[in-house]
C-alpha positions in Angstrom: 210.5 268.8 219.9 209.9 271.5 217.3 208.4 274.7 218.6 207.7 276.4 215.3 207.2 275.6 211.6 210.2 277.1 209.8 209.8 279.4 206.8 210.3 278.4 203.2 213.5 276.2 203.1 215.8 274.9 200.5 216.7 271.2 200.5 219.4 269.7 198.3 217.7 266.4 197.9 214.6 266.3 195.7 211.6 264.8 197.5 210.1 261.6 195.9 207.0 261.8 193.8 206.0 263.2 190.5 203.8 265.6 188.6 201.8 264.7 185.5 201.5 267.6 183.2 198.1 268.1 181.6 198.4 268.6 177.9 196.1 270.0 175.3 195.0 268.0 172.2 195.7 269.8 169.0 193.0 270.1 166.4 193.1 268.0 163.3 193.6 269.4 159.8 190.6 268.6 157.8 189.8 268.4 154.1 186.9 270.3 152.6 184.6 268.8 150.0 186.0 268.5 146.5 185.8 271.6 144.4 185.9 275.3 145.3 182.2 276.0 145.3 181.0 273.8 148.2 177.5 274.8 149.1 176.6 276.6 152.2 173.9 275.2 154.5 170.8 277.4 154.9 169.1 275.8 157.8 165.5 276.4 158.8 165.3 278.7 161.8 162.6 280.0 164.1 163.9 282.5 166.6 160.8 283.2 168.7 161.0 282.0 172.3 158.9 279.0 173.3 155.4 279.8 174.5 155.8 279.5 178.3 152.2 280.4 179.0 150.8 277.3 177.3 149.6 274.3 179.3 151.8 271.2 179.2 150.3 268.8 176.8 149.1 265.4 178.0 151.3 263.8 175.3 154.3 264.7 173.2 153.4 262.1 170.5 152.7 264.7 167.8 156.1 266.4 168.4 157.9 263.0 168.4 156.3 262.0 165.1 157.2 265.3 163.5 160.8 265.4 164.7 161.9 261.7 164.7 162.3 261.5 160.9 164.9 264.3 161.2 167.1 262.2 163.5 169.2 259.4 162.1 171.4 256.6 163.4 175.1 257.0 162.6 177.3 253.9 162.4 181.0 254.1 162.0 183.9 251.7 161.5 187.1 252.6 163.2 190.5 251.0 162.6 192.6 251.1 165.8 196.3 250.1 165.2 196.7 249.6 168.9 194.3 246.7 168.9 191.8 248.1 171.4 189.5 251.0 172.1 191.4 254.2 171.7 190.7 257.3 173.7 188.5 259.2 171.3 185.1 257.7 172.1 183.1 256.8 175.2 185.9 257.1 177.7 187.9 260.1 176.4 186.7 262.5 179.1 188.0 262.4 182.7 185.7 260.4 184.9 182.9 261.2 185.8 182.3 263.1 182.5 181.8 260.9 179.5 181.0 261.4 175.8 178.3 258.9 175.1 179.3 257.3 171.8 178.4 253.6 172.0 181.5 251.5 170.9 181.1 247.8 170.1 184.2 245.6 169.8 184.3 243.4 166.7 188.0 242.5 166.1 191.3 243.4 167.9 191.9 246.1 165.3 188.4 246.7 164.0 185.7 248.5 166.0 182.2 249.6 165.3 180.5 252.6 166.9 176.9 253.9 167.1 175.8 257.4 167.5 173.1 259.8 166.2 172.8 262.7 163.8 170.3 265.4 162.9 169.3 266.2 159.3 169.8 270.0 158.8 169.1 270.4 155.1 167.0 268.6 152.5 170.0 267.9 150.3 171.7 265.6 152.8 173.7 267.6 155.3 173.7 266.0 158.8 175.1 267.4 162.0 176.6 265.1 164.7 179.3 265.1 167.3 183.0 265.3 166.4 183.7 262.4 168.7 181.2 260.2 166.8 183.1 260.4 163.5 186.6 261.0 164.8 189.0 258.4 163.4 186.2 256.8 161.4 187.2 255.0 158.2 183.6 254.3 157.2 180.3 256.2 158.0 176.8 254.9 157.4 173.5 256.6 158.1 170.2 254.8 158.8 166.9 256.8 158.3 163.6 256.3 160.0 162.1 255.1 156.7 164.5 252.1 156.7 167.0 253.5 154.2 170.7 253.1 154.8 173.3 255.2 153.0 177.0 255.8 153.2 178.2 259.2 154.3 181.3 261.2 154.1 182.7 263.5 156.8 182.6 267.1 155.5 184.1 268.9 158.5 184.9 268.5 162.1 185.6 270.8 165.1 187.1 269.2 168.1 186.9 272.4 170.1 183.1 272.4 170.2 182.6 268.7 169.5 180.6 269.4 166.3 180.9 267.7 162.9 179.0 267.7 159.6 178.5 264.6 157.4 176.8 264.4 154.0 174.8 261.7 152.2 173.8 261.8 148.5 170.1 262.4 148.9 167.5 265.1 148.3 164.1 265.9 149.8 165.1 264.8 153.3 163.1 266.1 156.3 165.2 268.9 157.9 164.9 270.0 161.5 164.1 273.7 162.4 166.6 275.5 164.6 165.4 277.5 167.6 167.3 280.4 169.1 169.1 278.6 171.9 170.0 282.0 173.6 166.3 282.3 174.5 166.2 278.9 176.3 165.4 279.2 180.0 166.0 277.0 183.0 162.8 275.0 183.5 161.8 274.8 179.8 160.5 271.3 178.9 162.7 269.5 176.4 162.8 266.1 174.5 166.0 264.2 173.7 165.8 262.0 170.5 168.5 259.6 169.6 169.6 255.9 169.4 170.7 254.9 173.0 172.7 251.6 173.1 171.8 251.1 169.4 168.3 249.9 170.3 166.8 252.2 167.7 165.2 255.7 167.9 164.0 256.6 171.3 162.5 259.7 172.9 162.9 260.9 176.5 161.6 264.0 178.2 162.9 266.4 180.9 163.6 270.1 181.5 166.5 272.4 181.0 168.5 272.2 184.2 171.0 274.9 183.5 172.6 276.9 180.7 176.1 278.1 180.1 177.7 275.0 181.7 181.4 274.3 181.3 182.7 270.8 182.2 186.2 272.2 182.8 184.9 274.1 185.8 182.6 271.3 187.1 185.4 268.6 187.3 188.1 271.1 188.3 190.2 270.4 185.2 191.6 272.9 182.6 189.1 273.8 180.0 188.3 271.0 177.5 187.3 273.3 174.6 184.7 275.9 173.7 182.0 275.0 176.2 178.6 276.7 176.7 176.5 273.6 177.3 172.8 273.3 177.9 172.3 270.9 180.8 169.2 268.7 180.9 167.8 265.9 183.0 166.2 264.2 180.0 167.5 260.7 179.9 170.6 260.4 177.7 172.7 257.3 177.3 175.5 255.8 175.1 174.4 256.1 171.5 172.6 259.5 172.0 175.7 261.4 170.9 174.9 263.7 168.0 171.1 263.4 168.4 168.6 266.2 169.0 167.5 268.1 172.0 164.3 269.9 171.1 161.8 272.2 172.8 158.1 271.4 173.1 157.5 272.9 169.7 160.0 270.4 168.1 162.7 272.9 167.3 166.4 272.1 167.8 168.0 273.7 170.8 171.1 271.5 171.2 173.1 268.5 170.2 173.7 266.1 173.1 177.4 265.7 173.6 178.3 264.4 177.1 176.9 263.1 180.4 178.0 263.3 184.0 178.1 259.7 185.2 180.1 257.5 187.7 178.7 254.4 186.0 178.8 255.3 182.3 175.0 255.4 182.2 172.4 258.2 182.7 172.5 259.8 186.1 170.4 262.9 185.5 172.9 265.3 184.0 173.4 265.5 180.3 175.1 268.3 178.3 174.2 269.5 174.8 176.0 271.9 172.4 173.6 274.9 171.9 172.0 275.1 168.5 173.2 278.7 168.0 176.8 277.6 168.3 176.2 274.7 165.9 174.6 277.1 163.4 177.5 279.6 163.8 179.9 276.9 162.6 178.0 275.2 159.8 179.1 277.3 156.9 182.8 277.1 157.9 182.6 273.3 158.4 180.9 272.8 155.0 183.1 275.2 153.0 186.5 274.6 154.6 186.2 271.4 156.6 187.2 273.1 159.9 186.6 276.1 162.1 189.2 278.7 162.8 188.7 279.8 166.4 190.1 283.2 167.5 193.1 283.2 169.9 194.9 286.1 171.5 197.7 284.2 173.2 196.9 284.4 176.9 196.3 282.0 179.7 193.8 283.2 182.2 192.2 282.0 185.5 189.2 283.0 187.6 189.4 285.4 190.5 188.5 284.6 194.0 188.0 287.2 196.8 191.6 287.0 197.9 193.0 287.4 194.4 190.6 290.1 193.6 191.8 292.1 196.7 195.5 291.4 195.8 195.0 292.8 192.2 192.8 295.8 193.2 189.6 294.5 191.7 186.7 296.4 193.2 183.7 294.7 191.6 183.7 291.4 193.4 185.4 288.6 191.5 184.4 289.6 187.9 187.1 289.5 185.4 189.8 287.1 184.0 193.3 287.2 185.6 196.1 286.9 183.0 198.7 284.3 184.2 200.8 284.1 181.1 201.2 285.8 177.7 202.6 283.9 174.7 205.6 285.6 173.1 204.8 287.0 169.7 201.1 286.6 170.2 198.5 289.3 169.6 198.2 289.9 173.3 202.0 290.2 173.7 202.3 292.7 170.7 199.4 294.7 172.2 201.3 295.0 175.5 199.3 292.7 177.9 201.2 291.4 180.8 201.0 288.6 183.4 199.0 290.0 186.3 196.6 292.1 184.2 192.9 291.5 184.9 190.7 291.6 181.8 187.5 293.2 182.8 185.8 294.1 179.5 185.6 292.9 175.9 184.4 295.3 173.3 182.6 297.3 175.9 180.9 294.4 177.6 181.9 293.2 181.1 183.9 289.9 181.4 182.4 287.7 184.0 185.2 285.1 184.3 187.8 283.3 182.3 185.4 280.8 180.8 183.2 283.6 179.4 186.3 285.3 177.9 187.5 282.0 176.4 184.2 281.3 174.8 183.6 284.9 173.5 187.1 285.1 171.8 186.9 281.4 170.6 183.6 282.2 168.8 185.4 284.9 166.8 187.1 284.0 163.6 190.8 284.7 163.0 191.5 288.3 162.0 188.7 289.8 164.2 189.5 293.2 165.7 188.6 293.6 169.3 189.2 295.9 172.3 190.0 294.8 175.8 189.5 296.7 179.0 192.3 295.8 181.5 192.9 296.6 185.1 196.6 297.0 185.9 197.9 298.2 189.2 194.6 299.8 190.0 194.3 301.7 186.7 192.1 300.8 183.7 193.8 300.6 180.3 192.4 299.8 176.9 194.1 297.5 174.4 193.3 297.0 170.7 194.3 293.7 169.1 193.4 291.3 166.3 192.7 287.6 166.9 194.8 284.9 165.3 193.7 281.4 164.4 196.9 279.7 165.6 196.8 277.3 168.4 199.0 278.1 171.3 198.2 279.3 174.8 194.5 279.2 175.3 192.0 281.1 177.4 190.7 278.8 180.1 190.2 278.5 183.9 193.2 276.9 185.5 193.7 276.3 189.2 192.2 277.4 192.5 193.6 278.8 195.7 192.7 278.5 199.3 193.3 280.6 202.5 194.7 279.1 205.7 196.6 280.7 208.6 199.9 280.4 210.4 202.2 282.7 212.2 206.0 282.7 212.2 208.9 284.8 211.0 208.9 284.9 207.3 206.2 283.4 205.0 205.5 280.1 203.2 206.2 278.2 206.3 206.6 274.4 205.8 207.5 274.7 202.2 210.8 273.3 200.9 212.3 274.2 197.5 215.1 273.1 195.2 216.8 274.3 192.1 215.4 273.4 188.6 218.2 271.0 187.6 217.9 268.2 185.1 216.9 265.7 187.8 214.1 267.9 189.0 212.8 268.6 185.5 212.7 264.9 184.7 211.1 263.9 188.0 208.3 266.5 187.8 208.0 266.7 184.0 208.8 270.4 184.0 209.6 272.0 180.5 212.9 273.6 179.8 211.2 277.0 179.3 210.0 277.2 183.0 212.3 279.1 185.3 212.0 279.3 189.1 212.3 277.2 192.2 210.6 273.8 192.4 208.6 272.9 195.5 209.9 269.5 196.8 207.8 269.3 200.0 204.9 271.0 201.7 203.9 270.4 205.4 200.4 269.1 205.5 199.4 271.4 208.4 200.6 274.6 206.7 198.7 277.4 205.1 200.6 276.7 201.8 199.1 273.2 201.8 195.7 274.6 202.4 196.3 277.0 199.5 196.9 274.0 197.2 200.7 274.1 196.9 202.2 270.7 196.0 205.5 269.1 195.3 206.4 269.6 191.6 204.9 273.1 191.5 207.4 275.8 190.4 207.4 279.2 192.1 207.9 281.8 189.4 207.2 284.9 191.4 206.7 285.9 195.0 204.8 289.1 195.5 205.5 290.2 191.9 209.3 289.6 192.3 210.6 287.1 189.8 212.2 283.9 191.3 215.3 282.6 189.5 216.4 279.8 191.9 215.8 278.3 195.3 218.1 280.7 197.2 216.2 283.7 195.9 212.9 282.1 196.8 214.1 281.6 200.4 215.3 285.2 200.6 212.1 286.7 199.3 210.1 284.6 201.8 212.2 285.8 204.7 212.1 289.5 203.6 208.3 289.5 203.3 206.5 292.2 205.4 203.0 290.7 205.1 201.6 287.3 206.0 199.7 287.3 202.8 201.9 286.1 199.9 200.9 286.3 196.3 202.5 283.5 194.3 202.8 282.9 190.6 203.2 279.2 190.0 203.7 276.8 187.1 201.4 273.9 188.2 199.9 270.9 186.4 201.1 272.1 183.0 199.8 275.8 183.3 200.5 279.1 185.0 198.3 280.3 187.9 198.3 282.8 190.7 197.4 281.9 194.2 197.4 283.6 197.6 198.8 282.0 200.8 197.5 283.7 203.9 199.4 282.9 207.2 197.9 285.6 209.3 195.8 285.3 212.5 196.6 281.9 213.9 199.4 280.8 216.4 202.2 278.7 215.0 202.4 274.9 215.4 
């Protein structure tokens, strides 16, 4: 009966359905050790790369004997007022990613958990994962020589999943840190920890990849500062906070998470690099927390279509700014939505994750320079990081390209005004202004590009959208079948391109 798919339309009735906004967990304020002269941790380091010309030994027994005394079992008691497992432990990452802290129910409001830790100094400092000691009311450490000691949490950093605890002891065997930046894919590694609470275990494998981010792998907004070493060494619940070492027994990472549909080992484990751990130790010990740099932008990765739309000539390298927080360092410096950050302090920016990590590793008050592409011209901006939480640098969203052909653009998309009913139905904050998408035809280019009911159109081809009528007019007046949209979607701001060229209408 219908011969064409009509352009973007306004409907008075809001379509049924909803949108769950993805939130960000704020960091916890932590207390430092008592006194103003908390000691710094001087870890043992060996920066030379592993000898890759050596023959693989027939046995790793000597390495295991040397390193195992440096790895401890960490047992925690957790009080949960809700009477069941809370979300901080084994199941707190979206499936199939899981942090592998082994929780054991004891009482409706009392829980016990088992993880691992690594001794980093002879005077009792031990590094583990943040999720192992998060919410812990009691922490106990078991050593390979049979000793058990109580420990206190010195500092935690949820952003990198690193924590430091301390026992009252001296003369402990401390591990040696390797330079994790020199680790290469294919290097042989050993994982040492306490899987399932069985006791200390050693598994072997190789480095499968470096620079992994789980936010990219499971298509979710960034979880934190992620630069993981991926390994196929067997890692299971209870290994959290243990040691990933090279074949010379030097620490290259702290196992933090696994990829698993079952909750057990499936060949992909992720460890926080030792360089990142070492970078944070002094701040954790002296202040109890880590102040990560922020500049107040939200960014996303480029794809070929977006790169072409924003005049990027070097492929898809760079980070596209989708939003700038008012009053932030980026806002004061003059950055705008639609800018493409191509360089940081003279070094090229590969993507949004690389930018997020590089700035997050800076402390608050760090001066930096950004190279930005705006309307085909390169501009330089100088700004200073802040330690405040707020908008964060992270990859958000993806876009697709489909085709259609009709008068106007955004065919098969219906929109409505952002009234109270729409805001409540789709969980849209009051600060968001635009036209809410209420329906998207499944056979349209917009659906292929990822548009969904509950998304809010903020801009069409760089023109701001204030209501549904304006969105309809802008779609009807478009002169190109390629439409650049700025959207509020799933709790964040993204750009996406809808391409309706080249294919007959339905």
